[in-house]
N, C-alpha and C positions, 0 to 999 in steps of 0.2 A: 470399503469403510465408510460406514454412515455419518454424513456430517451434519452436525447440530448447530453449530456455531455460525451465526451469519457472517461474521468477520472472518472465520477460516474460508468458508465458501466462496466470499468475493476474493480473496485473496489467491484462492487457487486458480478461481477464475480469470485472473489477471494474469497469473502465473503462465497458464496453458497457452497463452497468447504468443509468449516469447521463450518458453521453456517446455519441460516435460513433467507430466504429473501421472505416477504410476499407483494403482492400489496394490499394496503387498498382502492385503488381508489383515495383519496386525497394524499395520500403518500405512502411511503414503509416503512414496518417495519424489522429492522433488530435486529436478537437476535443470541448470542451464549452461549448457555446453558452450553457448557465445560468451557468455560472462562468468568462467571458472572461479573468479574472485569475488563473485556475488552472494554473501554469507546465506542471506535467507531465501535464495534462490537454488542452494544446494545444501538440501537440508532433509530432514523427516519430520512428518505431522502424526503426531499420537493421538489415538482416539479417544483418550480419557487422562486425567490428570495422573503420575505416577504412583505406583502404591510402594510399600515396603518391599525393600529388595530388589524393586526393578531399575534403579540407575545402572548396575553392571551390565543388565540385559539391553539395556536402551545404548549403551555405549559400544556394545559388540554389534547391537544392529546396525549402528552408523557405519562402523567400519565394514561391514558386510555388503550394505548397500551402497555404499560411496569411498570404495577402496580406494581411489586417487587422492582423498584426505586423509594423510598421515596422521598419527598421535598428535603432533605439536600444530594442526591445522585448528579451523575453527569446527565448532560445533553447534548446531542449532536444531533446537526441538520445538515446532509448532504444536499447541495444546488444543485441543477441540474441549473448550470450557467455557461456554457462555457464562456460567455464574460466577467464574474468577478463581475457582478452586484450582490450588496449586499441588495437591496432593502431598507425597513424601519429597517435600523439595531439598530439604537439608542436604542430603548428599550430593546434590548437584551444585549448590551455594559452596559447599566446603572444597568442592573441586574446581572452583572458581567461576562458574557459572553466575551470570545475572539474572535474574528473575523479573521479568517484563510483566505486569499486570496493568492494561490500560483500558478507559472505557471507551465502549462503542458508541457512536452517535450518530443517529439517521432522521430521515424527514421524508414526506412526499410533496411537501408544499414551502420549498424553501423562500423566504422573506426577502425584500429588499434592505440594505442597510440605510439606517438612518440618514447617514450622509455618504453619498456615493462620491468617490474620489475622481472626478473627471479631467482631472490636469494631465493625466496619462492615457495615451490611447492603450487599449486592450484589445487583443486579438489572437486567435490560433497561431501557433509555429508552422510554418509552411516552408521556408527556403532552407537552403544549407547554412546560410549565415545563421538564419534564426536558431538553428539546432547547435550551430557552434557556438551563440552568444548562451546558450542553455548552459552548456558544458563550464562554461566560464563563471557564470554565477553561483552553478552548483558547487564548483570548487570553492568559491568565498564563503559562501553560507556554511559549509561543512567543514570548513579549514582546520576545526579542532576535533572532528571526527575520524576514530580510526578507520583504515582501511580506503578512505575518501581520497585515492591519489588518482593523478590524471588517467591511469589505464583503466582502473575501474569505471570511472565516470562515463570515459567515451565509451566503453564497451556496452555498459548498461543503456546508455541514450541511444547507440544503433540499434540495440535490439527493441528498445520502447518505440522507437520511429518506425520502424519495420512493420509492428502491430498498427500504429496508429495509420500508415499510409494504406493498410489493407481495411480502414474503414471500421477498426474496433474501439476506438477511443480518440480523445482528442487532447492536447497540450497548449493551454492557454497562457499567456503571458501578459505583463505591463511594462511599457516601454517609456525610457526616456531618452529620445532621439534614438540612436542605436545601441543603447546600453538595457539590456533585459533586467527588470528591478524587480520583478516578481513573476511566480509562476506557479503552475499546478498541473497535474494530469488527471483524467478522468477516463475510465473504462467501463463499457457497459455488457451487459448479458442476461438474461432470464429476467427480466424487468428490474434490474437492478443496476446503479451507478455506484462505482467505488473510488474515489479521489485518492491520487497518490501524491507524495512529495509537495505537499503546499509550502512554499518557501518564499521569503521576502529577503532582498538584498539588506544587509545589516544599515545601510545608510540612508534607507527608505522606510524602515519601520516607523510604525506609529503615525502613519498617514495615512490610513484606511486602505491601502492598497490591496492587500490580501481579503478584505472583505469584498472589494470592488470585483477582483478578477473571478471570486466565488462565485458573485451573483451574475456575472457575464454568463460563466461556464454553466450554470445551473439553468439559465434562461435559454441559451441555446440547446442544452441537453432535452429540456422538456418539450421542442418544437421538434426534435431531432428523430424520425422514425426508428432509426438505429439504435437509439438508448430506449426509446419507450417500448419497443418491442412490436410498435404496430404492425399489422399485417403478418406477424407469426403466429403460429400456435403455442400456447405457454403451457407448462405444467402448472395447474393450479395449487399444487401441494406445496410449490417452493413459495416461502414467504418474498414478495417482490415482484412476482407474477400476475401483474395486475395492470395490462397496457391502458386500459381505460381510465384508470387512477392516476396514470402517470407513474414514472419509475420511482423506486425507492432509493435516494441518496444515502450512501453510507460513507461514514468517515472515521478514522481513530485518531484524536488529538495526542500531538507529541507531549504537551504539558497542559496545567490549567488555564493560562495565560491563552493560549492557542483555542481551548475547548470553550472561552467566554467568546470568542470571535464568532465561533458556530452556533453558539446557543442564541447569540443575537439575530441569527438568520433563520431561526426556527427548527435547528437540529436539537432532538433529546435523546438522553440516554436509553440505549436500548440494552446493552449487555456488557461483557468483558472480552477481552483478548489476551491470551496468554502466551507465552513463549519461555525457553530458556535458551539463553545465547552465552558461549564462551568464544572470546575472540582467538585468534591463532597465538600461540605460546613463541614469543620472539624475544 
């Protein structure tokens, strides 16, 4: 399956680091055996928005490809649709799916924030205690989000740490003593850098923590040959494969407030990211 979307391509790039991506011809099958309750890690990717009459076929394909997830389990379909088209979405919405259409931002030249917050030290996670602190802050930040229980967060964190320990990315955090107050992950490949889970502890929002972590992580990645692709042979047909010009940083903001943070650092609109998601029926 040929991928047009920069957002989907970078999502798959990350997923291959701790899960499996299999091309089935008419779709991509994503599976994360180590984190079975990761909805977006155990799903299908469509090659285009669904057309009339496609709903039943896609529901059947999900059951065929991921039979471990019964009728009452989650259903997630990523859509390769950089223009943001959702096709014949009505049957999905009527069946309880959420349609998510988000802007994708990117830049090769991130700017420093106007006001860097130097009150809190910023550094990559390294020790067991660092990763344990990440779990606790993630649980606090996502306390009202469905599916974010300790079992899920700890499982996903272990999978991510294994990829980072192999040198495939880094996870940066700001600290107030031993308390992790903000964090983000970044992963690289093919001259692209994709950010994940950019979050700030509720007690520390509005202090420039997110901007400062993002700036530190970008500056480090721009100097890191693993992120820039320096010394590697790149496929010039891929957007982002331009080591001499630095990596292309890609991010999908969760909302307009977060988007403004990235735009202040030089990120600009590139395309849309589309998916259909139905949480488990409980």
